[in-house]
BANU-95890 format. One record per residue: residue number from 1; z, x, y of N, C-alpha, C, O in turn. Coordinates in steps of 0.05 Angstrom, whole numbers. Atoms other than C-alpha are relative to their C-alpha. Example, Ala and Ser with C-alpha at 12.3 -4.5 7.8 and 13.67 -1.06 7.14 Angstrom:
BEGIN
R|i|nc3|nc1|nc2|cac3|cac1|cac2|cc3|cc1|cc2|oc3|oc1|oc2
R|1|0|18|-24|156|246|-90|0|18|24|13|39|24 .
R|2|-1|-16|-24|143|273|-21|14|-15|22|18|-5|44 .
***
This chain:
BEGIN
R|i|nc3|nc1|nc2|cac3|cac1|cac2|cc3|cc1|cc2|oc3|oc1|oc2
R|1|1|18|-24|0|-1|0|0|18|25|-16|13|44 .
R|2|0|-16|-23|18|56|49|-26|12|6|-33|14|29 .
R|3|27|-10|-5|-52|86|39|-19|-19|15|-36|-11|31 .
R|4|17|23|-12|-84|20|59|7|-4|30|-9|-13|46 .
R|5|-11|5|-29|-42|17|124|6|28|14|26|31|27 .
R|6|-4|-27|-13|-49|89|148|-4|-2|30|-26|-2|40 .
R|7|0|4|-28|-31|82|220|3|27|17|7|26|41 .
R|8|1|-26|-11|-31|157|235|-24|4|19|-46|8|7 .
R|9|22|-4|-18|-76|164|298|-20|23|-6|-44|21|-1 .
R|10|15|-24|4|-99|232|278|-19|-4|-24|-39|10|-27 .
R|11|19|5|23|-130|203|215|-17|-22|3|-34|-26|-14 .
R|12|20|20|-4|-166|145|245|-27|12|7|-28|34|19 .
R|13|25|-9|-8|-240|153|254|-4|-4|30|6|-24|41 .
R|14|4|0|-28|-262|167|325|-16|-23|7|-34|-31|-8 .
R|15|18|21|-9|-292|111|365|-25|12|10|-27|37|14 .
R|16|24|-10|-10|-363|115|388|2|15|26|-9|36|30 .
R|17|-7|-13|-27|-337|130|460|12|24|-4|3|43|10 .
R|18|-14|-24|3|-291|183|436|-21|21|-12|-19|45|-5 .
R|19|21|-19|10|-349|216|397|-19|9|22|-26|32|25 .
R|20|15|-9|-25|-390|213|460|12|19|18|0|40|26 .
R|21|-16|-18|-17|-336|244|501|2|29|-10|-3|48|4 .
R|22|0|-26|12|-327|299|452|-28|15|2|-30|38|10 .
R|23|26|-13|1|-401|313|446|-7|9|29|-16|31|34 .
R|24|5|-6|-29|-410|309|523|14|27|7|2|45|19 .
R|25|-19|-23|-6|-354|361|530|-12|25|-10|-13|45|4 .
R|26|13|-24|14|-387|408|479|-28|7|9|-36|30|5 .
R|27|26|-3|-6|-458|400|506|-5|-7|31|-19|-27|36 .
R|28|4|6|-28|-458|400|583|-29|3|8|-36|-8|29 .
R|29|28|-3|-6|-532|420|581|-14|-27|-3|-34|-32|11 .
R|30|15|26|4|-550|351|556|4|-18|24|-14|-32|33 .
R|31|-4|15|-25|-517|318|615|-19|10|23|-30|-7|37 .
R|32|16|-12|-20|-555|365|662|-29|-11|-3|-41|-20|16 .
R|33|27|8|7|-621|347|627|-3|-30|5|-23|-38|15 .
R|34|2|28|-3|-605|273|628|-1|-7|32|-14|-26|41 .
R|35|1|3|-29|-593|276|703|-28|9|11|-41|-5|26 .
R|36|25|-11|-8|-654|319|715|-24|-21|-6|-40|-27|11 .
R|37|23|16|7|-701|272|675|2|-27|12|-19|-40|17 .
R|38|-3|26|-15|-671|210|707|-11|3|29|-26|-15|38 .
R|39|10|-5|-28|-686|239|776|-32|0|0|-45|-12|16 .
R|40|29|-1|2|-757|255|753|-14|-26|-4|-35|-31|8 .
R|41|9|29|2|-767|183|730|-1|-14|27|-21|-26|34 .
R|42|-3|15|-25|-744|157|796|-20|10|20|-32|-5|35 .
R|43|21|-12|-18|-788|206|835|-27|-9|-6|-44|-11|13 .
R|44|24|11|8|-845|181|796|-7|-28|7|-29|-37|2 .
R|45|4|25|-11|-836|115|826|11|-23|-18|8|-46|-11 .
R|46|-10|20|18|-802|79|769|27|-13|11|45|1|20 .
R|47|-24|13|-10|-750|28|789|20|-7|-21|42|-15|-15 .
R|48|-16|4|25|-723|19|718|-13|18|-23|-37|21|-26 .
R|49|11|-18|23|-727|65|657|21|-2|-24|43|-13|-23 .
R|50|-18|2|26|-698|72|587|15|27|-3|4|49|-3 .
R|51|-20|-23|7|-637|117|575|-8|13|-26|-7|37|-30 .
R|52|8|-13|27|-661|123|503|-25|16|2|-27|36|-13 .
R|53|24|-17|-2|-729|149|525|6|28|13|-7|48|8 .
R|54|-11|-27|-11|-692|202|566|12|18|-22|7|42|-24 .
R|55|-11|-14|23|-653|221|504|-20|13|-17|-17|36|-25 .
R|56|21|-9|17|-716|227|465|-15|24|13|-23|43|0 .
R|57|12|-23|-14|-745|273|520|19|23|-1|9|46|-3 .
R|58|-18|-24|3|-682|316|516|-3|12|-26|-2|37|-27 .
R|59|5|-9|28|-695|323|441|-24|18|1|-23|41|-8 .
R|60|24|-14|-2|-765|345|456|3|28|15|-4|49|5 .
R|61|-5|-24|-15|-744|394|510|17|20|-15|10|44|-14 .
R|62|-17|-17|13|-689|425|469|-13|11|-28|-10|34|-36 .
R|63|11|-7|26|-727|427|402|-28|15|2|-32|35|-12 .
R|64|29|-9|-1|-800|442|422|-3|19|23|-11|42|20 .
R|65|4|-16|-25|-800|468|494|16|25|1|6|46|9 .
R|66|-19|-22|-1|-741|512|489|4|14|-27|20|33|-30 .
R|67|2|-14|28|-753|530|416|28|3|-11|33|23|-23 .
R|68|-27|-4|11|-680|517|397|0|-10|-29|20|-7|-43 .
R|69|1|6|29|-703|490|329|11|-26|-9|15|-44|7 .
R|70|-7|26|10|-679|435|283|32|-1|3|44|-20|-7 .
R|71|-30|0|-1|-604|453|299|11|-21|23|34|-29|25 .
R|72|-11|19|-24|-604|407|362|1|-29|-11|-18|-39|-23 .
R|73|-4|28|7|-576|338|349|14|-16|24|31|-6|38 .
R|74|-11|17|-19|-561|281|395|-1|-29|-10|-24|-38|-16 .
R|75|-1|25|10|-540|212|372|-13|-20|20|-7|-22|44 .
R|76|13|22|-18|-585|154|398|20|-17|15|16|-26|37 .
R|77|-21|18|-13|-522|114|411|14|12|24|31|-2|37 .
R|78|-13|-12|-26|-501|162|467|-17|-5|23|-8|0|45 .
R|79|18|6|-23|-559|141|511|14|-19|19|14|-13|43 .
R|80|-14|20|-18|-520|81|539|24|12|14|31|5|36 .
R|81|-22|-13|-13|-460|125|551|-9|19|22|4|21|43 .
R|82|10|-19|-22|-501|177|590|-10|-18|22|-6|-10|45 .
R|83|9|16|-21|-531|120|630|23|-10|17|21|-10|41 .
R|84|-22|10|-12|-463|91|647|14|23|15|24|19|37 .
R|85|-11|-23|-13|-438|160|665|-16|7|26|-3|14|46 .
R|86|16|-6|-23|-496|170|714|5|-22|22|9|-16|45 .
R|87|-7|24|-18|-485|100|745|27|5|13|29|3|37 .
R|88|-26|-5|-11|-412|116|753|1|22|21|16|20|40 .
R|89|2|-23|-18|-428|181|788|-12|-8|27|-4|3|48 .
R|90|13|9|-25|-473|147|839|-11|-29|-1|-35|-33|-3 .
R|91|9|29|3|-475|71|835|-22|-10|19|-38|-27|11 .
R|92|19|10|-19|-516|62|897|-27|9|-7|-46|-5|-1 .
R|93|26|-10|8|-572|105|870|-8|-9|-28|-32|-13|-33 .
R|94|8|3|27|-570|89|796|6|-29|-9|-3|-37|-31 .
R|95|-6|27|8|-543|17|793|-27|-15|-2|-43|-16|16 .
R|96|24|15|5|-598|-26|761|-23|16|-10|-44|5|-17 .
R|97|21|-14|11|-640|32|740|-2|0|-30|-24|2|-42 .
R|98|0|3|33|-620|26|666|8|-25|-5|26|-36|9 .
R|99|-10|26|13|-613|-38|628|22|6|-18|19|21|-36 .
R|100|-24|-6|15|-544|-38|599|6|-23|-20|4|-47|-13 .
R|101|-9|20|19|-523|-73|538|28|6|-10|38|28|-6 .
R|102|-28|-2|10|-455|-84|507|1|23|-22|-14|23|-41 .
R|103|-3|-22|21|-433|-20|468|19|-11|-21|41|-20|-16 .
R|104|-16|10|23|-407|-39|400|9|25|-14|-5|45|-15 .
R|105|-11|-22|13|-363|7|362|3|-6|-31|12|11|-45 .
***
């Protein structure tokens, strides 16, 4: 019975948000690229764009352009978190640029 009710927080699986925060902390270059590519999309005249498309472009940049190989990984589910982080950093500029959906854990 005790095994079924393991309430030790250190043993609980991390939430999706916590996994994002951990990843973001370990990979600041991804945040920099997300900001850069978002600015490029806006400068190109787009009033709305897909955070997931930006994450795919980051994959391309890191794997192909920068030749970092197959070791680069980023979870698709982090796209919404990066969009929310950018909006929180500058709501006047980025509010409404990304379509946001509920994040489920």
